[in-house]
VONU-364744 format. One line per 4 residues: for each residue x, y, z of C-alpha. Coordinates in Angstrom, 2 decimals, always signed. Layout:
N
X,Y,Z | ...
This chain:
143
+137.23,-20.88,-58.14 | +139.13,-23.88,-56.82 | +142.93,-24.01,-56.91 | +144.26,-27.32,-58.15
+147.80,-28.33,-57.31 | +149.54,-31.09,-59.19 | +151.15,-33.78,-57.10 | +154.66,-34.68,-58.16
+156.21,-37.51,-56.13 | +159.63,-36.98,-57.69 | +159.57,-33.26,-56.87 | +158.55,-33.95,-53.27
+161.34,-36.50,-52.83 | +163.98,-34.09,-54.14 | +162.59,-31.24,-52.05 | +162.80,-33.36,-48.89
+166.22,-34.73,-49.84 | +167.91,-31.37,-50.51 | +165.97,-29.29,-47.97 | +168.62,-29.41,-45.26
+171.78,-28.91,-47.30 | +171.75,-25.15,-47.62 | +168.80,-23.65,-45.81 | +168.45,-25.64,-42.59
+171.98,-25.31,-41.09 | +172.00,-21.55,-41.69 | +168.51,-21.00,-40.31 | +169.09,-23.31,-37.33
+172.14,-21.33,-36.18 | +170.41,-18.00,-36.77 | +167.37,-19.23,-34.86 | +169.50,-20.39,-31.94
+171.21,-17.01,-31.71 | +167.88,-15.21,-31.83 | +166.30,-17.54,-29.30 | +169.23,-17.08,-26.93
+168.51,-13.35,-26.71 | +164.89,-13.90,-25.71 | +163.76,-14.75,-22.24 | +160.51,-16.31,-21.15
+157.94,-14.56,-18.97 | +154.74,-15.51,-17.18 | +152.19,-12.80,-16.33 | +149.38,-13.39,-13.85
+146.85,-11.08,-12.29 | +145.80,-11.29,-8.66 | +144.58,-8.97,-5.88 | +144.71,-5.81,-7.99
+148.29,-6.40,-9.15 | +150.20,-8.11,-11.93 | +152.81,-10.71,-11.02 | +155.53,-11.26,-13.61
+158.04,-14.09,-13.54 | +160.94,-13.77,-15.98 | +163.64,-16.40,-16.56 | +167.03,-14.69,-16.60
+169.60,-17.44,-15.97 | +173.21,-16.42,-15.55 | +172.41,-12.73,-15.02 | +173.62,-10.78,-12.00
+170.97,-8.69,-10.28 | +173.09,-5.56,-10.75 | +172.76,-6.01,-14.53 | +168.93,-6.05,-14.59
+167.05,-2.87,-15.55 | +163.27,-2.52,-15.18 | +161.22,+0.46,-16.30 | +157.50,+1.12,-16.13
+155.82,+3.78,-18.24 | +152.05,+3.83,-17.86 | +151.04,+0.28,-18.79 | +154.29,-0.61,-20.60
+156.88,-2.71,-18.76 | +160.44,-2.99,-20.10 | +162.96,-5.47,-18.74 | +166.55,-5.58,-19.93
+169.53,-7.53,-18.67 | +173.11,-8.11,-19.68 | +175.31,-11.15,-19.35 | +179.05,-10.97,-19.71
+181.41,-13.59,-20.99 | +183.95,-14.01,-18.24 | +186.18,-16.64,-19.68 | +189.19,-18.08,-18.04
+191.55,-19.82,-20.43 | +194.18,-22.23,-19.30 | +197.34,-22.94,-21.18 | +197.00,-25.89,-23.52
+193.19,-25.73,-23.44 | +191.11,-24.79,-26.46 | +187.40,-24.22,-26.77 | +185.75,-26.81,-29.00
+182.16,-25.54,-28.88 | +180.38,-22.80,-26.95 | +176.59,-22.54,-26.78 | +176.39,-20.08,-23.93
+175.21,-16.66,-24.94 | +176.51,-13.38,-23.64 | +175.11,-10.02,-24.55 | +172.01,-7.97,-23.91
+168.48,-9.29,-23.40 | +165.47,-7.00,-23.60 | +161.74,-7.35,-23.64 | +158.86,-4.87,-23.51
+155.18,-5.60,-23.22 | +151.94,-3.78,-22.54 | +149.59,-4.65,-19.69 | +145.90,-3.74,-19.67
+146.01,-0.97,-17.06 | +148.31,+1.79,-15.79 | +150.69,+0.65,-13.06 | +151.72,+2.21,-9.76
+155.51,+2.45,-10.15 | +156.02,+3.66,-6.57 | +154.55,+0.47,-5.07 | +156.31,-1.94,-7.45
+158.45,-4.71,-5.96 | +161.18,-6.80,-7.59 | +163.04,-9.89,-6.35 | +165.70,-11.93,-8.12
+166.70,-15.41,-6.99 | +167.94,-18.54,-8.74 | +167.75,-16.99,-12.21 | +164.11,-15.93,-11.87
+163.02,-12.30,-11.65 | +159.73,-11.76,-9.81 | +157.92,-8.45,-10.27 | +154.78,-7.40,-8.44
+153.24,-4.38,-10.16 | +150.11,-2.97,-8.49 | +147.50,-1.38,-10.71 | +146.79,+2.31,-10.37
+143.38,+3.14,-9.03 | +141.09,+4.25,-11.81 | +140.30,+7.94,-11.56 | +136.84,+8.64,-10.25
+134.33,+9.62,-12.88 | +133.22,+13.18,-12.44 | +129.83,+14.42,-13.52 | +129.75,+17.79,-15.19
+126.56,+19.74,-14.87 | +125.23,+21.62,-17.82 | +124.33,+25.27,-17.13
């Protein structure tokens, strides 16, 4: 059966006209706060290892935590609001976020945590996570 929708030009005009009054400002601010807590990553695979680049601007390397459990990688970081206020100065608007970032993702194969390497420079975290060698298949003889 075909669904038929009635076109109402007046309804569409009012929907477009009033769309931003209540919903959009609230959702835009909520979206900005949620987006601020996320960080972007790139994952590539080369020479038997995964290379991960994560954008963590404004984070000190002491505040970055990385954990590897099997094929699950978890990265968390924390930024602090170190604000210096001067007398007679007031903050008009602040869009910088401070708080905790975290991200976990699964890679296709178990990782060798002992051989993992991490570097942090210019707001970019670089992880090199070698894959674990697959266990050799063992034949079992039937007696």
